C-alpha atoms as an extended CHARMM CRD file, in Angstrom:
* protein
*
        97  EXT
         1         1  MET       CA             41.2750000000      146.7020000000      258.7620000000  PROA      1               0.0000000000
         2         2  SER       CA             43.0430000000      147.4950000000      261.9890000000  PROA      2               0.0000000000
         3         3  ILE       CA             41.4400000000      146.1850000000      265.1470000000  PROA      3               0.0000000000
         4         4  PRO       CA             41.2410000000      148.6140000000      268.0850000000  PROA      4               0.0000000000
         5         5  GLN       CA             43.2020000000      147.7550000000      271.2140000000  PROA      5               0.0000000000
         6         6  ARG       CA             41.9800000000      144.6670000000      273.0900000000  PROA      6               0.0000000000
         7         7  ASP       CA             42.5760000000      143.4430000000      276.6250000000  PROA      7               0.0000000000
         8         8  GLY       CA             44.2660000000      140.1660000000      277.5550000000  PROA      8               0.0000000000
         9         9  ASP       CA             41.0250000000      138.2460000000      276.9590000000  PROA      9               0.0000000000
        10        10  GLY       CA             40.4700000000      139.7870000000      273.5340000000  PROA      10              0.0000000000
        11        11  TYR       CA             37.7350000000      142.2370000000      274.5460000000  PROA      11              0.0000000000
        12        12  LEU       CA             37.7730000000      145.7670000000      273.1430000000  PROA      12              0.0000000000
        13        13  ILE       CA             39.2690000000      148.2690000000      275.5870000000  PROA      13              0.0000000000
        14        14  ASP       CA             36.9990000000      150.9970000000      274.1360000000  PROA      14              0.0000000000
        15        15  ARG       CA             33.5870000000      149.4070000000      273.6400000000  PROA      15              0.0000000000
        16        16  ASP       CA             32.4310000000      152.4650000000      271.6810000000  PROA      16              0.0000000000
        17        17  ALA       CA             34.9040000000      151.4890000000      268.9440000000  PROA      17              0.0000000000
        18        18  TRP       CA             32.7400000000      148.4350000000      268.0900000000  PROA      18              0.0000000000
        19        19  THR       CA             31.3350000000      148.0520000000      264.5920000000  PROA      19              0.0000000000
        20        20  PRO       CA             30.1230000000      144.9240000000      262.7630000000  PROA      20              0.0000000000
        21        21  GLU       CA             33.2740000000      145.1190000000      260.6070000000  PROA      21              0.0000000000
        22        22  ILE       CA             35.5140000000      145.2180000000      263.6700000000  PROA      22              0.0000000000
        23        23  ALA       CA             33.6040000000      142.2630000000      265.1610000000  PROA      23              0.0000000000
        24        24  ARG       CA             34.2200000000      140.2150000000      262.0230000000  PROA      24              0.0000000000
        25        25  ALA       CA             37.9010000000      141.2450000000      261.9120000000  PROA      25              0.0000000000
        26        26  MET       CA             38.3460000000      140.2630000000      265.5950000000  PROA      26              0.0000000000
        27        27  ALA       CA             36.7300000000      136.8720000000      265.0150000000  PROA      27              0.0000000000
        28        28  GLU       CA             38.8340000000      136.2910000000      261.9120000000  PROA      28              0.0000000000
        29        29  ALA       CA             42.0090000000      137.2200000000      263.8290000000  PROA      29              0.0000000000
        30        30  ASP       CA             40.9620000000      134.6650000000      266.4790000000  PROA      30              0.0000000000
        31        31  GLY       CA             40.2830000000      131.9840000000      263.8400000000  PROA      31              0.0000000000
        32        32  ILE       CA             36.5050000000      132.0300000000      264.4030000000  PROA      32              0.0000000000
        33        33  ALA       CA             34.0310000000      131.9800000000      261.5120000000  PROA      33              0.0000000000
        34        34  LEU       CA             30.9170000000      134.0240000000      262.2390000000  PROA      34              0.0000000000
        35        35  ASP       CA             28.0730000000      132.4160000000      260.3210000000  PROA      35              0.0000000000
        36        36  GLU       CA             24.5400000000      133.7830000000      260.1900000000  PROA      36              0.0000000000
        37        37  VAL       CA             23.4490000000      131.9720000000      263.3640000000  PROA      37              0.0000000000
        38        38  LYS       CA             26.4410000000      133.1460000000      265.4020000000  PROA      38              0.0000000000
        39        39  TRP       CA             25.9590000000      136.6570000000      264.0690000000  PROA      39              0.0000000000
        40        40  SER       CA             22.2910000000      136.5770000000      265.1320000000  PROA      40              0.0000000000
        41        41  HSD       CA             23.4050000000      135.6370000000      268.6770000000  PROA      41              0.0000000000
        42        42  ILE       CA             25.7780000000      138.6150000000      268.7070000000  PROA      42              0.0000000000
        43        43  THR       CA             23.1200000000      141.0770000000      267.5290000000  PROA      43              0.0000000000
        44        44  LYS       CA             20.5580000000      139.6630000000      269.9940000000  PROA      44              0.0000000000
        45        45  ALA       CA             23.0720000000      140.0020000000      272.8550000000  PROA      45              0.0000000000
        46        46  ARG       CA             23.6580000000      143.6440000000      271.8920000000  PROA      46              0.0000000000
        47        47  GLU       CA             19.8930000000      144.1800000000      271.7460000000  PROA      47              0.0000000000
        48        48  TYR       CA             19.5130000000      142.5960000000      275.2060000000  PROA      48              0.0000000000
        49        49  TYR       CA             22.3290000000      144.7150000000      276.6260000000  PROA      49              0.0000000000
        50        50  ASP       CA             20.8080000000      147.9050000000      275.1730000000  PROA      50              0.0000000000
        51        51  ALA       CA             17.4170000000      147.0310000000      276.6730000000  PROA      51              0.0000000000
        52        52  PHE       CA             18.5190000000      145.8240000000      280.1190000000  PROA      52              0.0000000000
        53        53  GLY       CA             22.0320000000      147.2370000000      280.6530000000  PROA      53              0.0000000000
        54        54  VAL       CA             23.5070000000      143.8440000000      281.5430000000  PROA      54              0.0000000000
        55        55  VAL       CA             24.9710000000      140.8130000000      279.8190000000  PROA      55              0.0000000000
        56        56  PRO       CA             22.5180000000      137.9590000000      280.4050000000  PROA      56              0.0000000000
        57        57  PRO       CA             23.5700000000      134.6170000000      281.8620000000  PROA      57              0.0000000000
        58        58  ILE       CA             23.4990000000      131.8270000000      279.2670000000  PROA      58              0.0000000000
        59        59  ARG       CA             20.2660000000      130.3130000000      280.5710000000  PROA      59              0.0000000000
        60        60  LYS       CA             18.3900000000      133.6140000000      280.2900000000  PROA      60              0.0000000000
        61        61  PHE       CA             19.9930000000      134.4050000000      276.9190000000  PROA      61              0.0000000000
        62        62  ALA       CA             19.1170000000      130.9920000000      275.4440000000  PROA      62              0.0000000000
        63        63  LYS       CA             15.4750000000      131.6540000000      276.3990000000  PROA      63              0.0000000000
        64        64  TYR       CA             15.6960000000      135.1690000000      274.9590000000  PROA      64              0.0000000000
        65        65  VAL       CA             16.8670000000      133.8920000000      271.5640000000  PROA      65              0.0000000000
        66        66  GLU       CA             14.6530000000      130.7840000000      271.8350000000  PROA      66              0.0000000000
        67        67  VAL       CA             17.5060000000      128.3250000000      271.3660000000  PROA      67              0.0000000000
        68        68  ASP       CA             18.3860000000      125.2950000000      273.4580000000  PROA      68              0.0000000000
        69        69  GLN       CA             21.3620000000      126.1220000000      275.6420000000  PROA      69              0.0000000000
        70        70  LYS       CA             23.0780000000      122.8210000000      274.7080000000  PROA      70              0.0000000000
        71        71  ASP       CA             22.8290000000      123.7110000000      271.0200000000  PROA      71              0.0000000000
        72        72  MET       CA             24.5130000000      127.0480000000      271.7280000000  PROA      72              0.0000000000
        73        73  PHE       CA             27.4000000000      125.2770000000      273.4810000000  PROA      73              0.0000000000
        74        74  LYS       CA             27.7540000000      122.9100000000      270.4960000000  PROA      74              0.0000000000
        75        75  LEU       CA             27.6780000000      125.7720000000      268.0000000000  PROA      75              0.0000000000
        76        76  TRP       CA             30.2510000000      127.9140000000      269.8090000000  PROA      76              0.0000000000
        77        77  MET       CA             32.3680000000      124.9490000000      271.0120000000  PROA      77              0.0000000000
        78        78  THR       CA             32.7950000000      126.7530000000      274.3530000000  PROA      78              0.0000000000
        79        79  GLY       CA             30.8100000000      128.7380000000      276.8910000000  PROA      79              0.0000000000
        80        80  PRO       CA             28.8130000000      130.7640000000      274.3440000000  PROA      80              0.0000000000
        81        81  MET       CA             28.5190000000      134.0410000000      276.2480000000  PROA      81              0.0000000000
        82        82  LYS       CA             32.2470000000      134.7370000000      276.1650000000  PROA      82              0.0000000000
        83        83  PRO       CA             32.6620000000      134.8480000000      272.3580000000  PROA      83              0.0000000000
        84        84  ILE       CA             29.2060000000      136.3870000000      271.9110000000  PROA      84              0.0000000000
        85        85  THR       CA             30.0490000000      139.2860000000      274.2240000000  PROA      85              0.0000000000
        86        86  LYS       CA             33.6300000000      139.5870000000      272.9770000000  PROA      86              0.0000000000
        87        87  TYR       CA             32.6460000000      139.9200000000      269.3160000000  PROA      87              0.0000000000
        88        88  GLY       CA             29.5830000000      141.9140000000      270.2900000000  PROA      88              0.0000000000
        89        89  GLY       CA             31.6950000000      144.6230000000      271.8910000000  PROA      89              0.0000000000
        90        90  LEU       CA             29.9770000000      144.0090000000      275.2240000000  PROA      90              0.0000000000
        91        91  PRO       CA             31.3650000000      143.6720000000      278.7660000000  PROA      91              0.0000000000
        92        92  LYS       CA             32.6660000000      140.3010000000      279.9120000000  PROA      92              0.0000000000
        93        93  PRO       CA             29.8690000000      138.1420000000      281.2920000000  PROA      93              0.0000000000
        94        94  THR       CA             29.9400000000      137.6990000000      285.0430000000  PROA      94              0.0000000000
        95        95  GLY       CA             30.8090000000      134.1970000000      286.1060000000  PROA      95              0.0000000000
        96        96  CYS       CA             32.9440000000      133.6240000000      282.9970000000  PROA      96              0.0000000000
        97        97  VAL       CA             36.6270000000      133.1620000000      283.5650000000  PROA      97              0.0000000000
């Protein structure tokens, strides 16, 4: 599968090109395994974005998915919102570098 063009941070240039298959291919290309839990975070972030039109800050998102923020950091091994939004085909979270 060919991955659509991405910016320097790995985000899709054309967010409308996103599909679950493309998300998985992007993660694989980046050496990230998307298990069921990570995938649920991605789908919940997309759901949140569709409902509210914004990417939530981690604190608000952790509450939204009813997961302890610290557990999300452990699971993703980094600030969780960056990979969640990247593989979710969403805009970069504000406050993330």
